C-alpha atoms as a printed R data frame, in Angstrom:
    type eleno elety resid chain resno       x      y       z
1   ATOM     1    CA   MET     A     1 -23.485 43.153 -31.296
2   ATOM     2    CA   ASP     A     2 -20.261 41.117 -31.559
3   ATOM     3    CA   GLU     A     3 -20.418 37.322 -31.613
4   ATOM     4    CA   LEU     A     4 -18.574 36.765 -28.325
5   ATOM     5    CA   LEU     A     5 -20.928 39.039 -26.382
6   ATOM     6    CA   ALA     A     6 -23.953 37.352 -27.946
7   ATOM     7    CA   LYS     A     7 -22.577 33.930 -27.005
8   ATOM     8    CA   VAL     A     8 -21.888 34.930 -23.404
9   ATOM     9    CA   GLN     A     9 -25.319 36.527 -23.028
10  ATOM    10    CA   ALA     A    10 -27.024 33.396 -24.325
11  ATOM    11    CA   LEU     A    11 -25.069 31.112 -21.999
12  ATOM    12    CA   ASP     A    12 -25.725 33.410 -19.036
13  ATOM    13    CA   ALA     A    13 -29.455 33.515 -19.770
14  ATOM    14    CA   ALA     A    14 -29.648 29.733 -20.042
15  ATOM    15    CA   TYR     A    15 -27.425 28.551 -17.194
16  ATOM    16    CA   THR     A    16 -26.893 31.148 -14.445
17  ATOM    17    CA   MET     A    17 -29.318 32.316 -11.766
18  ATOM    18    CA   GLN     A    18 -30.503 35.740 -12.833
19  ATOM    19    CA   THR     A    19 -29.359 37.685  -9.788
20  ATOM    20    CA   TYR     A    20 -27.532 40.499 -11.588
21  ATOM    21    CA   LYS     A    21 -28.757 43.331 -13.808
22  ATOM    22    CA   ARG     A    22 -25.836 43.167 -16.195
23  ATOM    23    CA   LEU     A    23 -24.867 45.917 -18.599
24  ATOM    24    CA   PRO     A    24 -24.528 44.918 -22.283
25  ATOM    25    CA   VAL     A    25 -20.742 44.511 -22.339
26  ATOM    26    CA   ALA     A    26 -18.213 41.692 -21.824
27  ATOM    27    CA   PHE     A    27 -14.746 42.888 -20.859
28  ATOM    28    CA   THR     A    28 -11.929 40.630 -22.011
29  ATOM    29    CA   ARG     A    29  -8.724 42.501 -21.142
30  ATOM    30    CA   GLY     A    30  -7.466 45.172 -18.756
31  ATOM    31    CA   ARG     A    31  -4.358 47.219 -18.049
32  ATOM    32    CA   GLY     A    32  -4.086 49.944 -15.438
33  ATOM    33    CA   THR     A    33  -7.170 52.144 -15.540
34  ATOM    34    CA   ARG     A    34  -8.234 50.782 -18.962
35  ATOM    35    CA   LEU     A    35 -10.526 47.954 -20.047
36  ATOM    36    CA   TRP     A    36 -11.216 46.451 -23.467
37  ATOM    37    CA   ASP     A    37 -14.413 44.654 -24.410
38  ATOM    38    CA   SER     A    38 -15.078 41.676 -26.675
39  ATOM    39    CA   SER     A    39 -15.180 43.917 -29.745
40  ATOM    40    CA   GLY     A    40 -11.831 45.569 -28.906
41  ATOM    41    CA   LYS     A    41 -13.302 48.884 -27.713
42  ATOM    42    CA   GLU     A    42 -11.278 50.687 -25.005
43  ATOM    43    CA   TYR     A    43 -12.796 52.155 -21.817
44  ATOM    44    CA   LEU     A    44 -11.652 54.312 -18.903
45  ATOM    45    CA   ASP     A    45 -12.650 52.296 -15.827
46  ATOM    46    CA   MET     A    46 -14.106 54.476 -13.076
47  ATOM    47    CA   VAL     A    47 -15.606 51.528 -11.182
48  ATOM    48    CA   GLY     A    48 -12.523 49.388 -10.560
49  ATOM    49    CA   GLY     A    49 -14.454 46.167 -10.030
50  ATOM    50    CA   LEU     A    50 -16.509 47.925  -7.312
51  ATOM    51    CA   GLY     A    51 -13.442 49.322  -5.591
52  ATOM    52    CA   VAL     A    52 -11.411 46.127  -5.893
53  ATOM    53    CA   THR     A    53  -8.631 46.892  -8.372
54  ATOM    54    CA   VAL     A    54  -6.902 49.542  -6.277
55  ATOM    55    CA   LEU     A    55  -3.691 49.189  -8.325
56  ATOM    56    CA   GLY     A    56  -5.494 49.010 -11.661
57  ATOM    57    CA   HIS     A    57  -5.892 45.953 -13.838
58  ATOM    58    CA   CYS     A    58  -3.030 43.450 -14.204
59  ATOM    59    CA   HIS     A    59  -0.575 45.373 -12.041
60  ATOM    60    CA   PRO     A    60   2.859 43.798 -12.629
61  ATOM    61    CA   ALA     A    61   3.673 43.276  -8.940
62  ATOM    62    CA   VAL     A    62   0.423 41.390  -8.340
63  ATOM    63    CA   THR     A    63   0.678 39.462 -11.595
64  ATOM    64    CA   GLN     A    64   4.186 38.325 -10.702
65  ATOM    65    CA   ALA     A    65   3.136 37.300  -7.183
66  ATOM    66    CA   ILE     A    66   0.180 35.297  -8.508
67  ATOM    67    CA   CYS     A    67   2.195 33.549 -11.210
68  ATOM    68    CA   GLU     A    68   5.061 32.631  -8.920
69  ATOM    69    CA   GLN     A    69   2.748 31.345  -6.206
70  ATOM    70    CA   ALA     A    70   0.527 29.416  -8.640
71  ATOM    71    CA   ALA     A    71   3.606 27.667  -9.988
72  ATOM    72    CA   THR     A    72   4.726 26.742  -6.452
73  ATOM    73    CA   LEU     A    73   1.709 25.819  -4.290
74  ATOM    74    CA   VAL     A    74  -1.921 26.928  -4.362
75  ATOM    75    CA   HIS     A    75  -3.695 25.196  -1.480
76  ATOM    76    CA   THR     A    76  -3.167 23.084   1.632
77  ATOM    77    CA   THR     A    77  -5.786 24.534   4.129
78  ATOM    78    CA   ASN     A    78  -5.300 26.129   7.526
79  ATOM    79    CA   LEU     A    79  -4.492 22.785   9.140
80  ATOM    80    CA   TYR     A    80  -0.901 23.736   8.379
81  ATOM    81    CA   TYR     A    81   1.254 26.873   8.467
82  ATOM    82    CA   VAL     A    82   1.052 29.115   5.395
83  ATOM    83    CA   GLU     A    83   4.076 31.358   4.854
84  ATOM    84    CA   PRO     A    84   2.373 34.052   2.693
85  ATOM    85    CA   GLN     A    85  -0.436 34.267   5.275
86  ATOM    86    CA   ALA     A    86   1.981 34.879   8.137
87  ATOM    87    CA   GLU     A    87   3.866 37.527   6.145
88  ATOM    88    CA   LEU     A    88   0.645 39.296   5.139
89  ATOM    89    CA   ALA     A    89  -0.577 39.213   8.733
90  ATOM    90    CA   GLN     A    90   2.612 40.934   9.872
91  ATOM    91    CA   LEU     A    91   2.284 43.622   7.199
92  ATOM    92    CA   LEU     A    92  -1.373 44.372   7.971
93  ATOM    93    CA   VAL     A    93  -1.123 44.208  11.741
94  ATOM    94    CA   GLU     A    94   1.941 46.449  11.932
95  ATOM    95    CA   ARG     A    95   0.176 49.048   9.751
96  ATOM    96    CA   THR     A    96  -3.152 48.767  11.601
97  ATOM    97    CA   PHE     A    97  -2.889 47.664  15.257
98  ATOM    98    CA   PRO     A    98   0.749 46.922  16.158
99  ATOM    99    CA   GLY     A    99   0.956 43.950  18.483
100 ATOM   100    CA   SER     A   100  -2.536 42.696  17.671
101 ATOM   101    CA   ARG     A   101  -3.943 39.890  15.506
102 ATOM   102    CA   CYS     A   102  -5.928 39.235  12.335
103 ATOM   103    CA   PHE     A   103  -8.025 36.494  10.736
104 ATOM   104    CA   PHE     A   104  -8.248 35.924   6.975
105 ATOM   105    CA   ALA     A   105 -11.452 35.198   5.070
106 ATOM   106    CA   ASN     A   106 -12.661 35.362   1.468
107 ATOM   107    CA   SER     A   107 -15.170 38.224   1.344
108 ATOM   108    CA   GLY     A   108 -16.351 41.312   3.156
109 ATOM   109    CA   ALA     A   109 -19.459 39.520   4.399
110 ATOM   110    CA   GLU     A   110 -17.311 36.799   5.969
111 ATOM   111    CA   ALA     A   111 -15.019 39.362   7.576
112 ATOM   112    CA   ASN     A   112 -17.978 41.259   9.049
113 ATOM   113    CA   GLU     A   113 -19.627 38.092  10.312
114 ATOM   114    CA   GLY     A   114 -16.386 36.985  11.943
115 ATOM   115    CA   ALA     A   115 -15.974 40.368  13.605
116 ATOM   116    CA   MET     A   116 -19.480 40.178  15.060
117 ATOM   117    CA   LYS     A   117 -18.839 36.649  16.337
118 ATOM   118    CA   LEU     A   118 -15.687 37.925  18.028
119 ATOM   119    CA   ALA     A   119 -17.651 40.711  19.744
120 ATOM   120    CA   ARG     A   120 -20.268 38.322  21.076
121 ATOM   121    CA   LYS     A   121 -17.685 35.844  22.358
122 ATOM   122    CA   TYR     A   122 -15.746 38.637  24.049
123 ATOM   123    CA   HIS     A   123 -18.801 39.494  26.128
124 ATOM   124    CA   PHE     A   124 -19.721 35.838  26.678
125 ATOM   125    CA   THR     A   125 -16.387 35.238  28.381
126 ATOM   126    CA   ARG     A   126 -16.327 38.602  30.162
127 ATOM   127    CA   ASP     A   127 -19.829 39.289  31.498
128 ATOM   128    CA   GLY     A   128 -22.029 36.331  30.540
129 ATOM   129    CA   GLY     A   129 -22.954 37.538  27.088
130 ATOM   130    CA   ARG     A   130 -24.499 40.423  25.149
131 ATOM   131    CA   ASP     A   131 -26.681 39.796  22.093
132 ATOM   132    CA   LYS     A   132 -27.315 43.269  20.636
133 ATOM   133    CA   ILE     A   133 -25.403 44.727  17.696
134 ATOM   134    CA   VAL     A   134 -26.114 48.316  16.685
135 ATOM   135    CA   CYS     A   135 -25.765 49.330  13.021
136 ATOM   136    CA   LEU     A   136 -26.876 52.249  10.865
137 ATOM   137    CA   LEU     A   137 -29.818 52.704   8.544
138 ATOM   138    CA   GLY     A   138 -28.593 52.739   4.959
139 ATOM   139    CA   SER     A   139 -25.584 50.571   5.760
140 ATOM   140    CA   PHE     A   140 -24.454 47.498   3.836
141 ATOM   141    CA   HIS     A   141 -22.430 44.721   5.478
142 ATOM   142    CA   GLY     A   142 -23.018 41.687   3.253
143 ATOM   143    CA   ARG     A   143 -25.570 39.186   1.976
144 ATOM   144    CA   THR     A   144 -25.350 36.275   4.414
145 ATOM   145    CA   LEU     A   145 -28.320 36.044   6.777
146 ATOM   146    CA   ALA     A   146 -26.359 37.663   9.621
147 ATOM   147    CA   THR     A   147 -24.732 40.435   7.596
148 ATOM   148    CA   MET     A   148 -27.975 41.096   5.724
149 ATOM   149    CA   SER     A   149 -29.654 41.497   9.110
150 ATOM   150    CA   ALA     A   150 -26.907 43.956  10.063
151 ATOM   151    CA   THR     A   151 -27.442 45.824   6.797
152 ATOM   152    CA   GLY     A   152 -29.700 48.811   7.401
153 ATOM   153    CA   GLN     A   153 -31.810 48.441   4.268
154 ATOM   154    CA   PRO     A   154 -35.177 46.856   5.157
155 ATOM   155    CA   THR     A   155 -36.148 46.450   1.489
156 ATOM   156    CA   LYS     A   156 -33.441 43.788   1.248
157 ATOM   157    CA   TRP     A   157 -34.867 41.813   4.185
158 ATOM   158    CA   LYS     A   158 -38.436 41.077   3.100
159 ATOM   159    CA   PRO     A   159 -37.901 38.109   0.714
160 ATOM   160    CA   PHE     A   160 -35.706 36.393   3.317
161 ATOM   161    CA   SER     A   161 -37.673 37.157   6.477
162 ATOM   162    CA   PRO     A   162 -37.503 36.676   9.318
163 ATOM   163    CA   VAL     A   163 -34.137 38.383   9.653
164 ATOM   164    CA   MET     A   164 -31.874 37.351  12.502
165 ATOM   165    CA   PRO     A   165 -32.692 38.872  15.892
166 ATOM   166    CA   GLY     A   166 -30.247 40.969  17.867
167 ATOM   167    CA   PHE     A   167 -29.711 43.870  15.464
168 ATOM   168    CA   ALA     A   168 -30.802 47.483  15.987
169 ATOM   169    CA   HIS     A   169 -30.467 50.321  13.470
170 ATOM   170    CA   VAL     A   170 -30.113 54.050  14.029
171 ATOM   171    CA   PRO     A   171 -30.091 56.943  11.542
172 ATOM   172    CA   LEU     A   172 -26.868 58.119   9.943
173 ATOM   173    CA   ASN     A   173 -25.012 60.794  11.960
174 ATOM   174    CA   ASP     A   174 -27.726 60.834  14.669
175 ATOM   175    CA   THR     A   175 -25.621 60.923  17.828
176 ATOM   176    CA   ASP     A   176 -28.532 61.219  20.265
177 ATOM   177    CA   THR     A   177 -30.299 58.115  18.940
178 ATOM   178    CA   LEU     A   178 -27.050 56.156  18.902
179 ATOM   179    CA   GLU     A   179 -26.360 57.019  22.532
180 ATOM   180    CA   ARG     A   180 -29.909 56.017  23.547
181 ATOM   181    CA   THR     A   181 -29.734 52.724  21.598
182 ATOM   182    CA   VAL     A   182 -26.353 51.486  22.828
183 ATOM   183    CA   ASP     A   183 -26.914 49.956  26.258
184 ATOM   184    CA   ALA     A   184 -25.664 47.284  28.639
185 ATOM   185    CA   HIS     A   185 -26.874 44.573  26.230
186 ATOM   186    CA   THR     A   186 -24.875 45.895  23.257
187 ATOM   187    CA   ALA     A   187 -21.989 43.707  22.136
188 ATOM   188    CA   ALA     A   188 -20.796 45.980  19.315
189 ATOM   189    CA   VAL     A   189 -21.475 49.007  17.169
190 ATOM   190    CA   VAL     A   190 -20.747 48.316  13.490
191 ATOM   191    CA   LEU     A   191 -20.178 51.309  11.204
192 ATOM   192    CA   GLU     A   192 -18.964 52.041   7.684
193 ATOM   193    CA   PRO     A   193 -16.990 55.318   7.887
194 ATOM   194    CA   ILE     A   194 -18.446 55.985   4.444
195 ATOM   195    CA   GLN     A   195 -21.546 54.008   3.530
196 ATOM   196    CA   GLY     A   196 -20.719 52.458   0.165
197 ATOM   197    CA   GLU     A   197 -23.559 50.391  -1.282
198 ATOM   198    CA   GLY     A   198 -26.009 52.626   0.539
199 ATOM   199    CA   GLY     A   199 -25.085 55.469  -1.831
200 ATOM   200    CA   VAL     A   200 -21.712 56.862  -0.643
201 ATOM   201    CA   TYR     A   201 -22.779 58.684   2.512
202 ATOM   202    CA   PRO     A   202 -19.891 59.754   4.795
203 ATOM   203    CA   LEU     A   203 -20.215 59.637   8.555
204 ATOM   204    CA   SER     A   204 -19.249 62.920  10.152
205 ATOM   205    CA   ASP     A   205 -16.083 63.065  12.221
206 ATOM   206    CA   GLU     A   206 -18.216 64.132  15.178
207 ATOM   207    CA   PHE     A   207 -20.468 61.085  14.846
208 ATOM   208    CA   LEU     A   208 -17.533 58.682  14.605
209 ATOM   209    CA   ARG     A   209 -15.971 60.223  17.708
210 ATOM   210    CA   ALA     A   210 -19.298 60.021  19.515
211 ATOM   211    CA   ALA     A   211 -19.561 56.346  18.561
212 ATOM   212    CA   ARG     A   212 -16.117 55.719  20.031
213 ATOM   213    CA   ALA     A   213 -17.043 57.498  23.241
214 ATOM   214    CA   THR     A   214 -20.370 55.662  23.470
215 ATOM   215    CA   CYS     A   215 -18.644 52.295  23.095
216 ATOM   216    CA   ASP     A   216 -16.085 53.257  25.730
217 ATOM   217    CA   ARG     A   217 -18.870 54.119  28.193
218 ATOM   218    CA   SER     A   218 -20.960 51.019  27.510
219 ATOM   219    CA   GLY     A   219 -18.198 48.461  27.023
220 ATOM   220    CA   ALA     A   220 -19.377 47.642  23.499
221 ATOM   221    CA   LEU     A   221 -16.779 47.021  20.793
222 ATOM   222    CA   LEU     A   222 -16.498 49.510  17.944
223 ATOM   223    CA   ILE     A   223 -16.186 47.694  14.597
224 ATOM   224    CA   THR     A   224 -15.439 49.744  11.476
225 ATOM   225    CA   ASP     A   225 -16.387 48.132   8.180
226 ATOM   226    CA   GLU     A   226 -13.647 49.345   5.818
227 ATOM   227    CA   VAL     A   227 -14.453 46.749   3.142
228 ATOM   228    CA   GLN     A   228 -14.993 49.476   0.539
229 ATOM   229    CA   SER     A   229 -13.402 52.539   2.147
230 ATOM   230    CA   GLY     A   230 -10.107 50.952   3.203
231 ATOM   231    CA   MET     A   231  -6.802 50.249   1.444
232 ATOM   232    CA   GLY     A   232  -6.057 53.926   0.793
233 ATOM   233    CA   ARG     A   233  -9.220 54.761  -1.140
234 ATOM   234    CA   THR     A   234 -10.224 57.903   0.748
235 ATOM   235    CA   GLY     A   235  -6.805 59.514   1.087
236 ATOM   236    CA   ALA     A   236  -5.890 57.583   4.240
237 ATOM   237    CA   PHE     A   237  -5.184 53.876   4.524
238 ATOM   238    CA   TYR     A   238  -8.424 53.557   6.535
239 ATOM   239    CA   ALA     A   239 -11.251 56.078   6.226
240 ATOM   240    CA   ALA     A   240 -11.760 56.251  10.003
241 ATOM   241    CA   GLU     A   241  -8.248 57.687  10.329
242 ATOM   242    CA   HIS     A   242  -9.515 61.032   9.011
243 ATOM   243    CA   SER     A   243 -11.482 61.469  12.241
244 ATOM   244    CA   GLY     A   244  -8.722 60.198  14.521
245 ATOM   245    CA   VAL     A   245 -10.965 57.367  15.737
246 ATOM   246    CA   VAL     A   246  -9.319 54.043  16.622
247 ATOM   247    CA   PRO     A   247 -11.811 51.144  16.467
248 ATOM   248    CA   ASP     A   248 -11.478 47.835  18.284
249 ATOM   249    CA   VAL     A   249 -11.917 45.756  15.128
250 ATOM   250    CA   ILE     A   250 -11.490 46.642  11.442
251 ATOM   251    CA   THR     A   251 -12.796 44.599   8.520
252 ATOM   252    CA   VAL     A   252 -11.224 44.784   5.057
253 ATOM   253    CA   ALA     A   253 -11.805 43.011   1.748
254 ATOM   254    CA   LYS     A   254 -12.413 44.475  -1.720
255 ATOM   255    CA   GLY     A   255  -9.096 46.174  -2.457
256 ATOM   256    CA   LEU     A   256  -6.996 43.836  -0.343
257 ATOM   257    CA   ALA     A   257  -5.702 41.615  -3.166
258 ATOM   258    CA   ASN     A   258  -6.460 43.697  -6.280
259 ATOM   259    CA   GLY     A   259  -9.014 41.235  -7.647
260 ATOM   260    CA   VAL     A   260  -8.178 37.929  -5.985
261 ATOM   261    CA   PRO     A   261 -10.850 37.125  -3.349
262 ATOM   262    CA   ALA     A   262  -9.393 38.029   0.050
263 ATOM   263    CA   ALA     A   263 -10.624 39.566   3.283
264 ATOM   264    CA   ALA     A   264  -9.603 39.989   6.892
265 ATOM   265    CA   PHE     A   265 -10.683 41.307  10.243
266 ATOM   266    CA   LEU     A   266  -8.094 42.782  12.598
267 ATOM   267    CA   ALA     A   267  -8.570 43.182  16.342
268 ATOM   268    CA   ARG     A   268  -6.432 45.250  18.666
269 ATOM   269    CA   GLY     A   269  -5.076 44.329  22.067
270 ATOM   270    CA   GLU     A   270  -7.142 41.930  24.155
271 ATOM   271    CA   PHE     A   271  -9.741 41.614  21.397
272 ATOM   272    CA   GLY     A   272  -7.194 39.812  19.243
273 ATOM   273    CA   GLU     A   273  -6.997 37.058  21.865
274 ATOM   274    CA   VAL     A   274 -10.736 36.284  22.037
275 ATOM   275    CA   LEU     A   275 -11.136 33.520  19.445
276 ATOM   276    CA   SER     A   276  -9.790 30.050  20.247
277 ATOM   277    CA   PRO     A   277  -9.320 26.908  18.116
278 ATOM   278    CA   GLY     A   278 -12.727 25.764  16.897
279 ATOM   279    CA   ASP     A   279 -14.438 29.145  17.347
280 ATOM   280    CA   HIS     A   280 -13.998 30.214  13.743
281 ATOM   281    CA   GLY     A   281 -12.444 28.861  10.576
282 ATOM   282    CA   THR     A   282 -12.374 28.719   6.789
283 ATOM   283    CA   THR     A   283 -11.152 26.282   4.151
284 ATOM   284    CA   PHE     A   284  -9.992 28.836   1.600
285 ATOM   285    CA   GLY     A   285  -9.372 32.006   3.631
286 ATOM   286    CA   GLY     A   286  -5.723 32.963   4.004
287 ATOM   287    CA   GLY     A   287  -4.615 30.643   1.220
288 ATOM   288    CA   PHE     A   288  -1.300 30.828  -0.593
289 ATOM   289    CA   LEU     A   289  -2.546 32.529  -3.755
290 ATOM   290    CA   ALA     A   290  -4.756 35.142  -2.118
291 ATOM   291    CA   CYS     A   291  -2.158 36.093   0.473
292 ATOM   292    CA   ALA     A   292   0.629 36.377  -2.097
293 ATOM   293    CA   ALA     A   293  -1.546 38.703  -4.177
294 ATOM   294    CA   ALA     A   294  -2.645 40.669  -1.106
295 ATOM   295    CA   HIS     A   295   0.902 41.124   0.169
296 ATOM   296    CA   ALA     A   296   1.979 42.522  -3.209
297 ATOM   297    CA   THR     A   297  -1.072 44.807  -3.267
298 ATOM   298    CA   VAL     A   298  -0.732 46.203   0.245
299 ATOM   299    CA   ARG     A   299   3.026 46.591  -0.103
300 ATOM   300    CA   THR     A   300   2.561 48.595  -3.319
301 ATOM   301    CA   VAL     A   301  -0.177 50.813  -1.832
302 ATOM   302    CA   LEU     A   302   2.083 51.627   1.113
303 ATOM   303    CA   ASP     A   303   5.407 51.937  -0.713
304 ATOM   304    CA   GLU     A   304   4.002 54.149  -3.472
305 ATOM   305    CA   ASN     A   305   1.849 56.168  -1.057
306 ATOM   306    CA   LEU     A   306  -1.177 55.648  -3.260
307 ATOM   307    CA   SER     A   307  -3.499 56.949  -0.553
308 ATOM   308    CA   GLU     A   308  -1.926 60.363  -1.115
309 ATOM   309    CA   ASN     A   309  -2.657 60.137  -4.842
310 ATOM   310    CA   ALA     A   310  -6.222 59.047  -4.101
311 ATOM   311    CA   GLY     A   311  -6.696 62.049  -1.851
312 ATOM   312    CA   ARG     A   312  -5.178 64.536  -4.277
313 ATOM   313    CA   VAL     A   313  -6.839 63.282  -7.469
314 ATOM   314    CA   GLY     A   314 -10.078 62.597  -5.627
315 ATOM   315    CA   SER     A   315 -10.162 66.161  -4.332
316 ATOM   316    CA   ALA     A   316  -9.689 67.525  -7.843
317 ATOM   317    CA   LEU     A   317 -12.376 65.227  -9.199
318 ATOM   318    CA   ALA     A   318 -14.799 66.100  -6.410
319 ATOM   319    CA   GLY     A   319 -14.247 69.778  -7.123
320 ATOM   320    CA   ARG     A   320 -14.960 69.293 -10.815
321 ATOM   321    CA   LEU     A   321 -18.104 67.302 -10.041
322 ATOM   322    CA   ALA     A   322 -19.247 69.852  -7.461
323 ATOM   323    CA   SER     A   323 -19.043 72.553 -10.127
324 ATOM   324    CA   MET     A   324 -21.935 70.764 -11.865
325 ATOM   325    CA   VAL     A   325 -24.310 71.308  -8.944
326 ATOM   326    CA   GLY     A   326 -26.739 74.005  -9.993
327 ATOM   327    CA   GLU     A   327 -25.082 74.237 -13.406
328 ATOM   328    CA   VAL     A   328 -25.859 70.865 -14.972
329 ATOM   329    CA   PRO     A   329 -29.561 70.000 -14.943
330 ATOM   330    CA   GLY     A   330 -30.430 67.264 -12.465
331 ATOM   331    CA   VAL     A   331 -27.223 67.323 -10.374
332 ATOM   332    CA   THR     A   332 -28.041 68.078  -6.745
333 ATOM   333    CA   GLU     A   333 -25.081 66.880  -4.651
334 ATOM   334    CA   VAL     A   334 -21.608 65.316  -4.674
335 ATOM   335    CA   ARG     A   335 -20.688 62.981  -1.806
336 ATOM   336    CA   GLY     A   336 -17.660 61.022  -0.689
337 ATOM   337    CA   ARG     A   337 -13.960 61.345  -0.050
338 ATOM   338    CA   GLY     A   338 -10.841 60.595  -2.069
339 ATOM   339    CA   LEU     A   339 -11.651 58.219  -4.900
340 ATOM   340    CA   MET     A   340 -14.948 57.095  -3.400
341 ATOM   341    CA   LEU     A   341 -17.489 59.506  -4.842
342 ATOM   342    CA   ALA     A   342 -21.129 59.708  -5.878
343 ATOM   343    CA   VAL     A   343 -23.098 62.264  -7.882
344 ATOM   344    CA   GLN     A   344 -26.696 62.599  -6.714
345 ATOM   345    CA   LEU     A   345 -29.376 63.253  -9.341
346 ATOM   346    CA   ASP     A   346 -32.880 64.592  -8.904
347 ATOM   347    CA   ASN     A   347 -34.574 61.627 -10.632
348 ATOM   348    CA   ASP     A   348 -34.052 57.960 -11.393
349 ATOM   349    CA   VAL     A   349 -31.884 58.166 -14.519
350 ATOM   350    CA   ALA     A   350 -28.608 56.754 -13.146
351 ATOM   351    CA   ARG     A   351 -28.897 53.534 -15.181
352 ATOM   352    CA   LYS     A   352 -29.379 55.535 -18.366
353 ATOM   353    CA   VAL     A   353 -26.381 57.711 -17.466
354 ATOM   354    CA   VAL     A   354 -24.203 54.627 -16.932
355 ATOM   355    CA   THR     A   355 -25.332 53.092 -20.231
356 ATOM   356    CA   MET     A   356 -24.600 56.302 -22.121
357 ATOM   357    CA   GLY     A   357 -21.223 56.518 -20.398
358 ATOM   358    CA   LEU     A   358 -20.364 53.036 -21.695
359 ATOM   359    CA   GLU     A   359 -21.235 54.136 -25.201
360 ATOM   360    CA   ARG     A   360 -18.701 56.964 -24.792
361 ATOM   361    CA   GLY     A   361 -15.984 54.714 -23.378
362 ATOM   362    CA   VAL     A   362 -16.197 55.464 -19.636
363 ATOM   363    CA   VAL     A   363 -17.396 52.962 -17.012
364 ATOM   364    CA   PHE     A   364 -19.541 54.388 -14.191
365 ATOM   365    CA   ASN     A   365 -21.779 52.648 -11.624
366 ATOM   366    CA   ASP     A   366 -25.404 53.320 -10.720
367 ATOM   367    CA   VAL     A   367 -25.146 52.736  -6.978
368 ATOM   368    CA   SER     A   368 -28.825 53.676  -6.700
369 ATOM   369    CA   PRO     A   369 -31.497 54.598  -9.254
370 ATOM   370    CA   SER     A   370 -30.637 58.270  -8.728
371 ATOM   371    CA   ALA     A   371 -26.889 58.251  -7.938
372 ATOM   372    CA   VAL     A   372 -23.776 57.589 -10.042
373 ATOM   373    CA   ARG     A   373 -20.747 56.193  -8.193
374 ATOM   374    CA   MET     A   374 -17.000 56.202  -8.946
375 ATOM   375    CA   LEU     A   375 -14.448 53.825  -7.338
376 ATOM   376    CA   PRO     A   376 -11.487 53.901  -9.736
377 ATOM   377    CA   ALA     A   377  -7.960 52.616  -9.217
378 ATOM   378    CA   LEU     A   378  -5.866 54.630  -6.767
379 ATOM   379    CA   THR     A   379  -3.402 55.138  -9.627
380 ATOM   380    CA   LEU     A   380  -5.902 57.337 -11.515
381 ATOM   381    CA   THR     A   381  -4.322 60.513 -12.889
382 ATOM   382    CA   GLU     A   382  -5.876 63.953 -12.694
383 ATOM   383    CA   ASP     A   383  -6.153 64.062 -16.494
384 ATOM   384    CA   GLU     A   384  -8.085 60.783 -16.464
385 ATOM   385    CA   ALA     A   385 -10.321 62.104 -13.696
386 ATOM   386    CA   MET     A   386 -11.117 65.234 -15.711
387 ATOM   387    CA   THR     A   387 -11.834 63.119 -18.791
388 ATOM   388    CA   ALA     A   388 -14.334 61.042 -16.826
389 ATOM   389    CA   ALA     A   389 -15.970 64.145 -15.367
390 ATOM   390    CA   GLY     A   390 -16.277 65.689 -18.818
391 ATOM   391    CA   VAL     A   391 -17.976 62.603 -20.199
392 ATOM   392    CA   LEU     A   392 -20.316 62.474 -17.215
393 ATOM   393    CA   GLU     A   393 -21.299 66.115 -17.714
394 ATOM   394    CA   GLU     A   394 -21.928 65.545 -21.410
395 ATOM   395    CA   VAL     A   395 -24.106 62.532 -20.660
396 ATOM   396    CA   LEU     A   396 -26.061 64.324 -17.938
397 ATOM   397    CA   ARG     A   397 -26.826 67.225 -20.249
398 ATOM   398    CA   ARG     A   398 -28.021 64.836 -22.951
399 ATOM   399    CA   VAL     A   399 -30.181 62.868 -20.511
400 ATOM   400    CA   ARG     A   400 -32.032 66.047 -19.581
């Protein structure tokens, strides 16, 4: 073990709350799809900071935007006008819901919580209020008390019980149960087009369309959580676009600013007019630095059509991974779309697979004890994708 890693591990053990199961590596430098650790070893990064570094590490456009903004002005708060925020809002709104509005936050959890507040206020002013929000089992929407309550993973609730009231959960892709659950008391339906932290489970196009129709009938808002699936990751700028579904509110975060904390929720039409001064706010959200980085990131994703690359390379990678099903011991399924993929295993060896991948210079993620996830930069090449798949196959064969 190198001295720097040993030092960091000792400091972490002594001074930080032990809330993470860290892998035995400390990365110190990155460029594009590559990382280097404290000993100088190079890695192919197939995790991308959990889907954050959509342009790869230290992309020159983002680096320039950050440096120029940091040398000019970093913070004043939302008591005043912020030029980079206004420019980013224009860029996002015109790509998402032309003529609508957005609100900037710092994380996906904050964006989701703000979107749910918007839905409840909309009904408060329209019909006296609705308190029910319908979500899916297996979903993940954040770790605040409200977004944890929205998250459809009961094992995460128990240590923090009681969870907040007002949330109902239905099975993934179960249209009949969704239609029975959404009623006159439902303020919103909140869906991830592809469940990310739940294990990379896509919603079917038919289910998404049924959710839209159910919301139209009931008057509930449809909120799509694109925190992980947005920003071009699946081959479209937003994953819901594959199904042709237009939600009422979209939440984004992870890939928005290529590593600088940034998030937003965008609401179309009348829904963008719901929140008034004092209803919602943030000290840091929409700040100069984050918005400068986000504008450079979104502009690059759009100008270079990186969603197309994600779709093309992701399709090739998915095909290579699918060829392992039935051929490589333990591989039972490949799920996902574009560069948001998971390989399902028949037993709980994902952590061992990830550790062995690190030893061979490729970074994977164990999204569950029995599934290995990939969320690389949208700039990933097909050669890099095949390299990663080859290493994964080698590791899986050795594990068995």
